[in-house]
Wavefront OBJ file of the C-alpha trace (Angstrom):
o trace
v -0.045 0.105 0.237
v 1.604 3.395 -1.525
v 1.670 6.285 1.748
v 0.478 9.649 0.706
v 2.604 12.506 0.904
v -0.193 14.134 3.757
v 0.772 10.733 5.933
v 4.840 11.060 4.872
v 4.266 15.034 6.844
v 2.298 13.313 9.713
v 4.756 12.363 12.139
v 6.861 15.470 11.351
v 3.975 17.267 12.724
v 3.842 15.269 15.865
v 7.257 16.200 16.572
v 6.998 19.635 16.075
v 3.449 19.762 17.997
v 5.840 18.175 20.631
v 8.725 20.758 20.990
v 5.817 23.267 20.998
v 4.417 21.915 23.798
v 8.034 20.735 25.560
v 8.774 24.742 25.094
v 5.590 26.603 25.729
v 6.571 27.953 29.686
v 4.476 26.526 32.320
v 1.260 28.008 33.538
v 2.548 30.896 35.735
v 2.159 31.066 39.686
v -0.128 33.104 41.076
v 1.485 35.028 43.827
v -0.230 37.685 46.334
v 1.669 39.594 49.516
v -0.046 41.691 52.178
v 1.914 44.048 53.655
v 0.933 45.987 57.050
v 3.302 48.534 58.635
v 2.184 50.186 62.285
v 4.367 53.049 63.304
v 2.136 55.719 64.348
v 0.943 54.657 67.808
v -1.974 56.208 69.703
v -1.472 55.432 73.044
v 2.695 54.582 73.738
v 5.192 56.473 71.863
v 5.544 56.114 68.101
v 7.925 53.558 65.867
v 10.382 55.292 63.304
v 10.725 51.811 61.050
v 8.009 49.912 60.749
v 6.303 52.550 57.992
v 9.407 52.376 55.984
v 10.174 48.205 56.123
v 6.956 48.109 54.882
v 6.999 50.439 52.216
v 10.612 48.622 51.348
v 9.213 45.327 51.300
v 6.527 46.169 49.036
v 8.400 47.976 46.227
v 10.865 44.564 46.648
v 7.717 42.157 45.946
v 6.074 44.166 43.480
v 9.724 44.582 41.713
v 9.924 40.619 41.646
v 6.020 40.621 39.560
v 3.822 40.065 42.023
v 0.655 39.553 41.292
v -1.128 41.094 44.111
v 0.826 43.699 46.711
v -1.556 45.112 48.767
v 0.343 47.776 51.355
v -1.469 49.367 54.396
v -0.122 51.142 57.406
v -1.301 52.513 60.355
v -4.102 50.881 60.993
v -7.066 50.600 63.297
v -8.014 47.149 65.049
v -11.132 47.130 62.670
v -9.108 48.104 59.362
v -6.256 45.288 60.244
v -9.401 42.604 60.119
v -10.695 44.241 57.130
v -7.684 43.878 55.158
v -6.838 40.429 56.566
v -10.598 39.564 54.609
v -9.842 40.755 51.742
v -6.687 39.259 51.239
v -7.878 36.384 51.934
v -10.152 36.577 48.847
v -7.276 37.379 46.750
v -5.424 33.929 47.869
v -8.209 31.772 47.010
v -6.858 30.868 43.446
v -3.159 31.980 44.472
v -0.151 29.427 44.422
v 2.091 31.672 47.268
v 0.321 33.975 49.876
v 2.778 36.330 51.851
v 1.795 38.264 54.852
v 4.476 41.056 56.053
v 3.239 42.730 58.620
v 6.041 45.524 60.792
v 5.072 46.794 64.516
v 4.387 46.142 67.986
v 3.739 42.190 68.782
v 3.367 40.646 71.974
v 3.023 36.961 73.311
v 0.377 36.563 76.388
v 0.011 32.538 77.673
v 1.744 31.448 74.733
v -0.288 33.112 72.286
v 1.171 35.702 69.908
v -0.632 38.683 69.016
v -0.293 41.653 66.852
v -1.198 44.581 68.381
v -3.218 47.833 66.271
v -2.535 51.416 66.705
v -5.500 52.554 68.725
v -5.246 49.343 70.956
v -4.847 50.835 74.958
v -3.910 47.295 76.189
v -4.858 48.376 80.049
v -5.504 45.023 81.242
v -3.892 42.060 80.204
v -7.356 40.624 79.250
v -7.564 43.598 76.483
v -5.460 41.462 74.179
v -8.546 39.499 73.462
v -10.487 42.319 71.969
v -7.750 45.147 71.202
v -5.264 42.992 69.443
v -5.146 40.298 66.490
v -3.727 37.075 67.241
v -1.490 35.149 64.877
v -3.875 32.464 63.900
v -6.422 34.714 62.284
v -3.364 36.079 60.294
v -2.620 32.442 59.217
v -6.600 32.069 58.734
v -5.574 34.979 55.867
v -3.369 32.953 53.829
v -4.696 29.548 54.233
v -6.511 29.331 50.727
v -2.723 29.613 49.251
v -1.301 25.963 47.695
v 1.623 25.943 47.584
v 3.251 28.115 50.017
v 1.839 30.157 53.225
v 4.431 32.400 54.508
v 4.246 35.095 57.386
v 6.957 36.971 58.140
v 6.890 38.749 61.606
v 9.106 42.109 62.380
v 7.154 42.200 65.487
v 9.977 41.086 68.161
v 10.443 44.543 69.816
v 10.686 45.733 73.546
v 7.094 46.004 73.829
v 5.933 49.063 75.836
v 2.120 48.120 76.601
v 3.191 45.106 79.130
v 4.916 47.594 81.229
v 1.877 49.217 81.994
v -0.660 46.612 81.692
v -2.162 45.255 84.772
v -2.411 41.671 85.747
v -6.133 40.551 86.070
v -4.540 37.198 87.021
v -1.096 37.028 89.084
v 0.270 33.394 87.028
v -0.802 35.366 83.357
v 2.641 34.981 81.210
v 3.834 37.806 79.357
v 6.792 37.516 77.717
v 9.379 38.985 75.520
v 8.897 39.141 72.193
v 6.781 36.685 70.610
v 6.238 32.575 71.191
v 7.054 29.744 69.719
v 4.977 28.146 67.270
v 4.153 25.009 65.062
v 2.206 25.450 62.400
v -0.430 22.898 62.156
v -0.982 23.560 58.212
v 0.721 21.841 55.265
v 2.975 24.028 53.574
v 3.330 27.165 55.723
v 6.617 29.516 56.916
v 6.178 31.872 60.034
v 9.599 34.165 60.140
v 10.234 35.545 63.400
v 12.907 38.888 62.998
v 13.845 37.308 66.241
v 13.811 34.023 67.829
v 10.963 33.227 70.199
v 11.507 35.434 73.668
v 13.904 37.670 72.834
v 13.435 40.713 71.078
v 14.778 42.625 67.892
v 16.853 45.843 67.125
v 15.527 48.335 65.041
v 19.125 49.373 63.948
v 20.509 53.376 63.486
v 19.304 52.985 59.365
v 16.297 53.945 58.123
v 14.851 49.960 58.208
v 15.302 47.651 60.488
v 18.341 45.011 60.257
v 16.031 42.099 59.459
v 14.149 44.080 56.679
v 17.467 45.001 55.038
v 18.537 41.551 54.884
v 14.994 40.218 53.995
v 14.705 42.791 51.234
v 18.250 41.605 49.279
v 17.673 37.494 49.534
v 13.893 36.838 50.121
v 13.152 37.521 45.954
v 16.372 36.316 44.548
v 15.028 34.345 41.073
v 15.745 29.999 41.784
v 16.500 30.455 45.674
v 14.706 28.245 47.808
v 12.919 30.288 50.463
v 14.427 28.364 53.600
v 17.563 29.178 52.161
v 16.954 32.679 51.704
v 15.741 33.124 55.032
v 19.374 30.874 56.308
v 21.147 34.064 54.673
v 18.872 36.700 56.184
v 19.434 34.768 59.811
v 23.616 34.873 58.849
v 23.092 39.016 57.828
v 21.205 39.547 61.221
v 23.897 38.151 63.520
v 26.643 39.437 61.977
v 24.912 43.001 61.600
v 23.540 42.888 65.331
v 26.950 41.005 66.536
v 24.920 37.529 67.364
v 22.545 39.967 69.503
v 19.926 39.137 67.409
v 19.046 35.393 65.979
v 16.093 35.631 63.047
v 14.024 32.400 63.029
v 11.798 30.273 60.863
v 8.916 28.097 61.986
v 7.295 25.274 60.250
v 8.639 22.893 57.482
v 7.645 22.209 53.579
v 8.361 19.097 51.053
v 11.502 18.022 49.509
v 11.457 20.069 46.525
v 12.720 23.905 46.277
v 9.963 26.399 46.701
v 11.295 29.845 45.576
v 9.587 33.082 45.947
v 10.640 33.910 42.614
v 11.006 31.515 39.688
v 15.045 30.973 38.345
v 15.372 32.731 34.630
v 15.187 30.174 31.962
v 18.138 30.979 29.869
v 17.994 30.516 25.714
v 19.079 27.001 25.233
v 21.416 27.276 22.767
v 23.590 30.347 24.984
v 23.238 28.524 28.405
v 26.541 26.062 29.013
v 26.544 22.881 29.987
v 26.072 22.177 33.432
v 28.603 19.889 35.270
v 26.913 16.890 36.708
v 27.522 16.689 40.390
v 28.341 13.799 41.815
v 25.918 11.683 44.129
v 28.223 12.672 47.249
v 28.411 16.346 46.245
v 25.097 16.085 45.956
v 24.260 14.418 49.645
v 26.206 17.403 50.863
v 24.521 19.741 49.428
v 21.084 18.624 50.633
v 22.940 17.979 54.445
v 24.601 21.344 54.764
v 20.891 22.913 53.464
v 19.439 20.549 56.129
v 21.639 21.826 58.663
v 21.809 25.610 58.321
v 17.328 25.009 58.675
v 18.353 23.485 62.067
v 15.096 21.894 62.969
v 14.231 18.310 63.338
v 11.363 18.068 60.023
v 14.795 19.641 58.234
v 16.341 16.237 59.767
v 14.120 13.792 59.226
v 13.535 14.622 55.295
v 17.211 14.651 54.939
v 17.157 11.091 56.195
v 14.437 10.247 54.068
v 16.061 11.603 50.818
v 19.070 9.524 52.045
v 18.510 6.802 55.001
v 22.269 5.619 54.978
v 25.786 6.629 54.671
v 28.314 9.436 55.752
v 25.518 12.077 55.728
v 22.877 9.990 57.416
v 25.220 9.752 60.269
v 26.159 13.518 61.240
v 22.336 13.956 60.415
v 21.431 11.220 63.476
v 23.255 13.076 65.418
v 21.886 16.481 65.069
v 19.027 14.816 65.424
v 20.145 14.082 68.980
v 21.811 17.185 69.862
v 18.160 18.889 68.453
v 16.510 16.313 70.688
v 18.477 17.194 73.712
v 18.267 21.028 73.413
v 14.139 20.615 73.240
v 14.071 18.051 76.374
v 16.829 20.421 78.335
v 14.354 23.482 77.223
v 11.122 21.508 78.518
v 12.771 20.554 81.706
v 13.657 24.121 82.116
v 9.787 25.082 81.724
v 8.936 21.855 84.304
v 11.803 23.128 86.801
v 10.070 27.288 86.636
v 6.582 25.846 87.454
v 7.348 23.597 89.975
v 9.096 26.450 91.768
v 6.191 28.670 90.987
v 3.790 25.907 92.684
v 5.450 26.061 95.331
v 6.410 29.372 96.232
v 2.439 29.994 95.657
v 1.418 27.573 98.144
v 3.949 28.647 100.634
v 2.798 32.031 100.264
v -1.020 30.801 100.711
v 0.041 28.799 103.649
v -1.422 25.446 102.291
v -1.253 22.617 104.524
v 1.999 20.802 105.397
v 1.260 17.939 103.513
v 1.219 20.170 99.888
v 3.624 22.158 100.229
v 6.075 18.924 100.603
v 4.565 17.397 97.602
v 5.450 21.370 96.046
v 8.933 20.985 97.299
v 9.471 16.709 96.331
v 7.901 17.812 92.673
v 10.213 20.876 92.605
v 13.276 18.866 93.828
v 12.404 16.395 91.094
v 12.364 18.995 88.489
v 15.325 20.566 89.557
v 17.602 17.141 89.512
v 15.673 16.707 85.847
v 17.019 20.175 84.611
v 20.315 19.295 85.733
v 19.873 15.827 83.895
v 18.935 17.166 80.734
v 21.211 20.039 81.061
v 24.535 17.140 80.969
v 23.252 15.620 78.435
v 22.864 18.363 75.897
v 26.130 19.301 76.664
v 27.405 16.012 75.522
v 25.514 16.053 72.171
v 26.488 19.663 71.460
v 29.878 18.656 71.791
v 29.138 14.958 70.079
v 27.445 17.474 66.850
v 30.866 19.827 67.496
v 33.360 16.967 66.742
v 30.961 15.486 64.052
v 31.321 18.867 62.534
v 35.107 19.339 62.545
v 35.654 16.280 61.405
v 33.396 16.838 58.010
v 35.003 20.466 58.040
v 38.178 18.663 57.765
v 37.221 16.819 55.109
v 38.295 19.220 51.522
v 34.864 19.590 49.454
v 36.484 17.861 46.289
v 37.896 14.825 47.417
v 35.534 11.723 48.047
v 33.756 10.923 50.971
v 33.695 7.158 52.316
v 30.150 6.377 52.966
v 28.867 3.383 55.346
v 27.332 1.375 52.883
v 28.378 3.033 49.202
v 31.426 3.046 47.497
v 33.741 5.888 47.954
v 33.259 8.996 44.956
v 35.722 8.559 42.518
v 34.388 11.936 40.987
v 37.810 14.590 39.452
v 39.012 16.434 41.706
v 38.431 19.975 41.326
v 41.523 22.155 40.146
v 43.872 24.164 42.521
v 42.475 27.277 42.815
v 38.575 26.127 42.875
v 39.918 23.533 46.269
v 41.484 26.418 47.924
v 38.259 28.973 47.297
v 35.659 25.693 48.614
v 37.322 25.195 52.108
v 37.323 29.181 52.261
v 33.761 29.423 52.111
v 33.308 26.596 54.148
v 35.175 28.265 57.055
v 33.271 30.565 56.162
v 29.793 29.263 56.574
v 30.824 27.079 59.289
v 32.169 30.798 61.417
v 28.873 32.048 60.775
v 26.832 29.188 62.148
v 28.844 29.604 65.385
v 29.788 33.044 67.557
v 32.625 33.582 68.394
v 33.808 33.580 71.915
v 34.082 37.319 72.327
v 30.436 37.604 70.822
v 29.398 35.123 73.420
v 30.925 36.857 76.642
v 29.115 40.492 75.929
v 25.903 38.578 74.776
v 26.089 36.896 78.022
v 27.110 39.827 79.925
v 24.453 41.917 78.233
v 21.180 39.466 79.466
v 23.065 39.428 83.295
v 22.244 43.067 83.469
v 19.023 42.450 82.343
v 17.877 40.687 84.632
v 19.864 42.369 87.104
v 22.997 40.859 88.128
v 25.275 42.436 86.801
v 26.200 46.178 87.198
v 29.316 46.722 84.991
v 29.547 47.314 81.574
v 29.390 44.507 78.184
v 32.750 45.276 77.730
v 33.393 41.365 76.203
v 35.907 40.759 79.174
v 34.830 37.852 81.287
v 36.443 39.060 84.653
v 36.548 38.624 88.050
v 32.481 40.910 88.277
v 31.297 38.903 85.394
v 31.943 35.781 87.313
v 30.463 37.395 90.394
v 27.551 38.059 88.368
v 26.690 34.402 87.345
v 27.174 33.050 90.347
v 24.896 34.859 91.561
v 22.083 34.142 88.581
v 23.325 30.555 89.675
v 22.173 31.379 93.230
v 18.940 32.879 92.692
v 18.208 31.009 89.536
v 19.054 27.543 91.036
v 21.453 26.818 88.163
v 24.757 25.779 88.402
v 26.285 27.166 85.322
v 30.492 27.469 85.587
v 31.274 30.577 86.788
v 34.522 30.706 84.924
v 33.437 30.893 81.357
v 30.408 32.556 79.503
v 28.950 29.606 77.736
v 26.470 29.420 74.935
v 23.965 27.134 77.615
v 24.107 29.786 79.871
v 22.997 32.381 77.132
v 19.961 30.433 76.903
v 19.158 29.808 80.156
v 19.575 33.800 81.158
v 17.458 34.875 78.106
v 14.825 32.087 79.551
v 13.901 34.702 82.487
v 11.643 37.234 81.294
v 11.961 39.604 84.475
v 14.573 40.775 87.182
v 16.145 37.332 88.571
v 18.996 38.767 90.852
v 17.515 41.269 93.685
v 18.090 44.917 93.808
v 20.829 45.765 96.320
v 20.798 49.689 97.859
v 22.732 51.593 100.760
v 21.886 52.379 103.962
v 19.421 55.313 103.358
v 17.993 53.930 100.597
v 15.002 51.410 98.914
v 14.691 49.657 96.023
v 11.792 50.916 93.584
v 11.815 49.071 90.715
v 14.792 49.444 88.898
v 16.874 51.616 90.925
v 17.323 53.057 94.132
v 15.066 55.800 95.740
v 16.369 57.674 98.794
v 14.677 57.265 102.113
v 13.102 60.701 103.393
v 12.217 60.109 106.939
v 8.860 62.404 108.262
v 9.404 65.202 110.828
v 9.850 63.751 114.460
v 11.224 60.081 113.061
v 15.105 59.261 111.975
v 16.180 56.438 110.017
v 17.571 53.638 112.107
v 19.932 50.961 111.659
v 17.610 48.797 110.000
v 16.763 51.171 106.908
v 13.471 52.085 108.647
v 11.984 55.532 109.877
v 11.402 55.546 113.349
v 9.266 57.955 115.782
v 11.660 59.872 118.158
v 10.525 59.441 121.886
v 9.918 62.259 123.860
v 12.093 62.865 126.805
v 10.131 62.601 130.158
v 11.005 63.950 133.499
v 13.043 61.654 135.850
v 12.621 62.120 139.694
v 15.700 62.083 141.083
v 17.495 62.080 144.653
v 19.816 63.493 146.621
v 22.734 61.057 147.085
v 23.358 62.287 150.747
v 19.795 62.435 151.703
v 19.007 58.616 152.985
v 22.375 58.677 155.351
v 21.454 62.095 156.857
v 17.683 60.930 157.585
v 18.699 57.109 159.036
v 21.038 58.637 160.890
v 18.823 61.122 162.063
v 16.294 58.702 162.618
v 18.214 56.154 163.944
v 18.025 56.208 167.804
v 21.617 56.765 169.459
v 22.734 53.794 171.927
v 22.582 53.820 175.487
v 25.667 55.060 177.285
v 24.825 53.337 180.400
v 23.975 50.037 178.717
v 26.877 49.913 176.506
v 29.356 50.636 179.623
v 28.000 48.324 182.200
v 27.428 44.913 179.650
v 30.218 46.154 177.169
v 32.461 43.113 177.715
v 30.900 41.178 175.230
v 32.140 43.358 172.713
v 29.202 43.555 170.497
v 26.418 45.594 169.359
v 22.427 44.641 168.637
v 20.370 47.176 167.228
v 16.035 46.714 166.761
v 12.917 49.358 167.300
v 13.897 49.954 170.501
v 17.451 50.955 169.908
v 21.155 49.916 170.286
v 22.177 47.829 173.103
v 25.575 45.583 173.953
v 24.897 41.856 173.768
v 24.361 40.154 176.934
v 27.273 38.123 178.387
v 26.688 34.782 177.119
v 24.949 35.447 174.254
v 25.348 36.258 170.920
v 24.632 37.153 167.248
v 22.538 35.630 164.613
v 21.024 36.392 161.511
v 17.038 35.759 161.467
v 14.647 36.390 158.383
v 11.785 38.167 158.983
v 9.524 34.722 159.464
v 11.950 33.225 161.631
v 11.103 36.154 163.924
v 14.200 38.691 162.668
v 13.246 42.460 162.588
v 10.748 43.291 159.928
v 12.459 46.408 158.173
v 14.673 45.144 155.281
v 13.212 42.127 155.615
v 15.628 40.284 158.535
v 18.781 41.206 160.548
v 20.934 40.033 163.359
v 18.715 38.933 166.552
v 20.276 38.130 169.973
v 20.417 34.841 171.035
v 21.055 33.690 174.792
v 20.769 30.008 176.192
l 1 2 3 4 5 6 7 8 9 10 11 12 13 14 15 16 17 18 19 20 21 22 23 24 25 26 27 28 29 30 31 32 33 34 35 36 37 38 39 40 41 42 43 44 45 46 47 48 49 50 51 52 53 54 55 56 57 58 59 60 61 62 63 64 65 66 67 68 69 70 71 72 73 74 75 76 77 78 79 80 81 82 83 84 85 86 87 88 89 90 91 92 93 94 95 96 97 98 99 100 101 102 103 104 105 106 107 108 109 110 111 112 113 114 115 116 117 118 119 120 121 122 123 124 125 126 127 128 129 130 131 132 133 134 135 136 137 138 139 140 141 142 143 144 145 146 147 148 149 150 151 152 153 154 155 156 157 158 159 160 161 162 163 164 165 166 167 168 169 170 171 172 173 174 175 176 177 178 179 180 181 182 183 184 185 186 187 188 189 190 191 192 193 194 195 196 197 198 199 200 201 202 203 204 205 206 207 208 209 210 211 212 213 214 215 216 217 218 219 220 221 222 223 224 225 226 227 228 229 230 231 232 233 234 235 236 237 238 239 240 241 242 243 244 245 246 247 248 249 250 251 252 253 254 255 256 257 258 259 260 261 262 263 264 265 266 267 268 269 270 271 272 273 274 275 276 277 278 279 280 281 282 283 284 285 286 287 288 289 290 291 292 293 294 295 296 297 298 299 300 301 302 303 304 305 306 307 308 309 310 311 312 313 314 315 316 317 318 319 320 321 322 323 324 325 326 327 328 329 330 331 332 333 334 335 336 337 338 339 340 341 342 343 344 345 346 347 348 349 350 351 352 353 354 355 356 357 358 359 360 361 362 363 364 365 366 367 368 369 370 371 372 373 374 375 376 377 378 379 380 381 382 383 384 385 386 387 388 389 390 391 392 393 394 395 396 397 398 399 400 401 402 403 404 405 406 407 408 409 410 411 412 413 414 415 416 417 418 419 420 421 422 423 424 425 426 427 428 429 430 431 432 433 434 435 436 437 438 439 440 441 442 443 444 445 446 447 448 449 450 451 452 453 454 455 456 457 458 459 460 461 462 463 464 465 466 467 468 469 470 471 472 473 474 475 476 477 478 479 480 481 482 483 484 485 486 487 488 489 490 491 492 493 494 495 496 497 498 499 500 501 502 503 504 505 506 507 508 509 510 511 512 513 514 515 516 517 518 519 520 521 522 523 524 525 526 527 528 529 530 531 532 533 534 535 536 537 538 539 540 541 542 543 544 545 546 547 548 549 550 551 552 553 554 555 556 557 558 559 560 561 562 563 564 565 566 567 568 569 570 571 572 573 574 575 576 577 578 579 580 581 582 583 584 585 586 587 588 589 590 591 592 593 594 595 596 597 598 599 600 601 602 603 604 605 606 607 608 609 610
């Protein structure tokens, strides 16, 4: 059977159609963003940076090609709720939804709230009515299909917490924001500062966090998790390791960039050198290490279940688990001590107080054990990282269950550059000792244990301050060195730990000493208390020479004749009848009144004759 000309052309058509379908760009992802910035607060001092930060992020997202960028600033509570409602409608058919907030935020009983500009927050319960919870923010981004990203530059020192009245004494109002674990999949929540710490506004027009965010977040093709890793490195460097951004939540194994990578024409694109399998494993491990949470390490182990880097990932998992157990033990010990103090103050029964004392002691022992386990895990992880750093990236790494990588080694220049870059990356992840010392000193000053300056020198004053912290916080850190464990423990304390000690004549008034002024008619005694002066009362006095004279006048004189007639005895006895010589053959004996002695004086000598 002969083939027609049309039939001969059919395979070529199919090939051309297939090429057209392959070369046609995929359906573009829809990306929407909401930028909220609150600076002009009505009831507390205004903030200078949030409005500038919001404008910078909005311009960055628009330049990156986001389909919708809704930017609003200085909103009261009602307008913030309306903005979130409108944004939820925009996110219904979106693939990526981003919400950025700059302004005041606070944590109450473990729940995070964003504060509108019209909030007063006179009592702790007002936060439920006048502020917006972080859960409400997450609901607005919920409809997005691929990525829900919430960025909070709201970890500033909160002025509302200082004036807010507590309706419940045990209600917790923490520094910064509380740690959160998103329950929705494909959700990331980025803090400008790690949970429980505050962020810095910096000296520039924008905060350090926002500057780093605008620099990295829209890099084409850069996975959003790695972008936040670069943001963290920049902020740590600029703030001298005093502020550490943190990301909560997890994504899958595929890269999720906010801006897709640019596709170069195939003719102009050079052939990329194929990475060896071991190099790919190393790259995945380093990314998981930079994210630094259990989800990232578990995702790496699911992809690479065995080998050299799998063993490193398991060591990192042990370290993370030990750190989490240590943090949980610290919190349990704090709550147990708080309950013990509450029962003691309330005058509870002895059995209840004994049980609370036992619970507090057990919790403290568990905390010490967790601290030792954490230290061992940290040292093991650091040792593993040192061994990994000793291996040049261009050389083969022998896996436990895999053959050695036999790829060609890199040129000398590249091999020299790679170790330098690795050393820089490792240094950025591990703060230097002077920075740790300075951070520990700053935290000790905050909790009232250090009065000298934070000069980065761990001297005798710094050691005494850490010793005071150990005494009043119930910890047992080595005072000879400033450690990261001590820094983490001090950061967990929301308020003063060491009591304020004032000189005589002054009393503690909050965080400073005030001079004691006593009212008129009072004076300051040795107990540092005002005491009322006692008025002088007249005291009856008696002339010391009056009584002997009176006694001499009233005492009868001895009879001369009787004395002469009986002088041979040589003794004289006196009674109410007068004084006379003792008769011959008689003698004197002392008798009490009950024994027959004289009444005056309660007794005296009497003459006894036999």
